[in-house]
N, C-alpha and C positions, 0 to 999 in steps of 0.2 A: 762169395767172401768170407773169410774167417772172422772170429770175434775181435782179434787186434785191428783188422781193417774197418769193422764196423765201429768200434770205439773211436778211431781216428777220424772216419767220416764225421760221426756225430760231434765230436770235439771241433771239427773245422766248421760244421754247419752252425752250432750254438756260438761259436766264436764270432762267425760273420753276423749272426744276430745281435750280439752285443756291441759290435763295431757298427752296426747300422748299415752294413754293407748288403742291401737287398738283393742286387743282381747276383752277387757271389752266393748267397745264402740259397737263392733259387736254383743255382747251378747244381747243388747238391740233391735236389728233389728230382725224382721221376716225373715225366709228363703227366703220368696218371695219378700222381700223388694226391691223397685226401687227407686232410685234417679234420678229425671228428672230435667234437667237444662233448663231453659227458652230458652237457645241458641240452644236447640236441642237435645243434646246428653243425653242418658239414661244409667245408670249404675245399674247393678244387685249387690247383696251383695258382690261377688268376686271383682267387679270393685271398690265398695265403700272400700274394704279392701285396694286396692292399692291407692286410693285417700286418705285415712287416713294415709296410710304410707308415702305419699308425705307431707302431712301436718305435720307429725312428723319429717320427714327428713329436712324440711325447716323451723322448729320451728314455725309452724302456730298457730295462736290465734284467737279466736272469743270472741267478745263481744256481748251480745244480750240482748233483753227484749221481753217479750210476749206482743203482740199487739192486737190479737184476740183469741177468745176462742169460740169454738163449741164444741157439744157433743163428737165428736170423732176426733177432730182436733185443733191444735194450730198453730198459725202463730207468728213467731218471726221475728224482725228486729234488725239489728245491723251493726256492721263492722268485717272485716276480714283482716288479714294481715299475712305476713310470712317473713322470713328472705330474701328469694329469691326476693319478691316484694320490700323490703325495700332497699337492695342492688342496686336494679335498680333504686331507686329513685321514686317509685309508692307509693302513699299515700294509707292508708287503704281503702279497697272497701267496699261500702255500700251493704247490701243484705237483702233479704227478703225470709224467707223459712215457707212453710206450710207443717207442719207434720201431718200425719194421723195414727191413733191407730187402732190396730185390736182387734178382741174378745179374742185373746190369751194373751193380756196384752202386746204386743210388738209394736214397731214402725212398721207400715206396709208400709209407703211410705213418700217421701219428694219432694216438688217441690221447686227448688232453683232459685231465680233470683238474678243476681249481676248486679250492675250498673258499667258497662265498659266505659260509656261515658267519653271522653277525655282522656282515657288509651290505649296506644299501647304497649304491652309487646314486640312485635316484634322489634319496633323502639327502645325501651329502651335496649333491649338485643343485638342489632346489633353491638355496640361498644365493648361489652364484648366478644361477639363471634370473631370478627376480632381479638382482643388481643390473645384471647386462641388459635386461629389457629397458631399464631406464638410463643407462650409461653407455651403452655400446650395442644397441639394437642391430645395426648393420652387420657387425661381426658376428653377433649371436645367431643372426639369420644365415650367415654363411655356413657356420660349423653346427647348427642345430635346426635344419630347415624342417619346418612342419613339426617341431619338438621330436624329431628323430635323430639319433645319433647315426654319423656316417664314420666309417673307419678307414680314412686315408691319411697319407702323410700330411696332406694339406689341412685336413680337419684337425689331426693331431697338433700340429704347430699352432693353428687357430686357437684351439682350446687352452694349450698351454699359455700362451700370450694373454688370452682373456682372463684366465684364472690367475696369473701373476697380478694382473691389474686389480682383479676382485680382492686378492689377498692384500695387496698393498693398502687398498681403501679401507680396510678394516683394521689398520694399525694407526 
């Protein structure tokens, strides 16, 4: 693939993510695709499917621009946010992702770096969890089993619903 084809493929992939078209987004990824986070975790294509489901469930959005081009790789920088973060009062997060492209015309891999400096999701989430224990214990148990986050579309939708009710209770 040439650079123009790589740009087109990446634009289609990120566009599908923003439209929350999980199946379409997955179609742009090689079966052996790996998403590597700078914080350590790695997701295979099935894990990416769950992560994209979380993005859809939390109404995620990315804004991006290409900052570097190589023969078989593109780097984008931008910001990402979703209703989960917004309802917790967390500003959009800055990110940098490097995408590599395979000979098969698909995205082969991604290394994703997010700037979490000054952000504590656990600290922001704590008052909402305390409220939910008293006011929505069953819903909390579904989205936060054993006080562990699960990143699926259903969990994302559940968190957004719960956080909206928590937010409304504070006004």
